N, C-alpha and C positions, 0 to 999 in steps of 0.2 A: 427774117434775120433782121431787119430794121428795128422793130420791135425790141428785139434782143439787145441790140446795140443802146437804143433810148433806154429801157430799162436800166441796163448797167453805165451808163452814164450818169443818169440821176443818181444811182446807187454811189457812184465814186465822187460826185459833186456833193452828196450829202457826207462821205468819209472824209472829203475834203474841209469841208466846214467844221467838222468833229475834231478834225486834226488842228484847223486853225484856233479855235477855242479851246484847245489843251485836252479835250475830254481823252485823246488817244493816248497822249502823253501819261495821263493820270493813271489810265488802266494797264500801260505798260511797265509803268515804274512801281505800280503797287502788284502786280504779279510776279510772286518771286519764286513760282515755279514755272514759269514760261510757257505758260498754256496757250496763253494769246497768239503766241507765234505760231505752236502746232496747229491750234484751229484756223488761222490764217491761211496757214500752208496748205491745208487741206482745203480750204475754199477756194483759194488760186487755182488749185489742181481742178476743183468742179466745175470752175467758169470756164477753164481752157476747154475742158473736155466738154462742155454745154456748147462752147461754141463752135467745135469739132463737129458734134452730132447735127447742130442746125445748118451746117454747112453741107450735109448728107442728105438732108429732107428733100425729096424730090429727085434725087439721083439713085437711091434703092429703094426697095420696096418698104412699106409701112409695117409690115412685120419685122423685118431686119431692122430698121430705125429704131423701132420701140426695143427690141431685145439689146440693140449697140446702146441704148442709152439709160436701160434698166439699172446699170451701176450708180447713176446718179441719184436714184432714188436711196440708195445706202450711204452714198456721202451724203445728202440731206440729214439723214437719222445719224449719221457718223458726228456732224455738224452739232448735233442737238446732245448727243449722248457725251462728246469733248466738253461741252459746255457743263455738265452735271458733274462728270469725272474731276474738271477743275474744279467746282465747288465743293466734293467730298475731299480733294487734296488740300484746298484752302483751310476748309474747317479742322481737318487733321493736324495741319502744320499749325495752326489757331492756337488749339487746345491741348496739342501734344507735347509743346514746350513749356507749359505753364508746369510750374513746381509749387503744389499747395503748402508746404511747408515754409516757401519763401514768401509766402503773402502775408505775413506778420511784420515784415518791415515795409516801410515807404519804399526804399530802393528794389524790394521784389515786387512791390504792386506796379510801380513803374516797368519793370521789365516785363510783369505779365502784361500789361495794359498794352505796351509796344507788340510784345509776339502775337495777340489776338486781333491787334489791328491789321498787321502784318499778312496774318493767314486770311481775314477777312477781305482784304485786298485782292487776293488771287482768288477766294471765293466768289466773289462778286463780279470783279471785272472779268472771268473765264466764263462764268455765265453768261454775263452781258455780250460778249464777243461771241461765243457759239450760238446763242439763240438770235443775235441778231442778223449774222450771216447765214443761219439756217433759213430766217425769214427770206433774206434776198435770195437763198438758192431755191426755195419755193416758188419766187416769182418765176425765176429763170426756168425752173421745170414746167411750170405751167404756160409759159409762153412756147417751150418747145414742144409739148405736148398737144398745144393748139395746132402750130405748124406741122407737125405730123399726123392729126386728125384731118386737117385740110389737105394736105397732100395725099390722104388716103381716099378721099374722093368725096 
């Protein structure tokens, strides 16, 4: 359990550094579809569940522990998939609002450029958040699986 605390403390420190440098604000401001919030909520639920499962290691059988933590692998995949879905939503928003007929005027080009940039912010931001939190989750899963293997014998 101590390794899980250390890994999550390190991740939290990295997140605090990103917040302090303004990277988190950039991602949140650029995310018009609010996918970063959805992905973060799924991640927080996973961290809570990971700590819950880690607290049960050694108290229940190894098979029951593995079965009880199987959903965390689905959560890992969900973070990855939500990042990709956010990417698709962002590009859909970026290209869906561009009117080709308006590109003949400077105002139309400016409007299309703003639309493209807004959608790109959602696309890249949600992909960054989803994949980063999936990576963090994979570290938690590895620590939990190792603890379960050691408890098994």
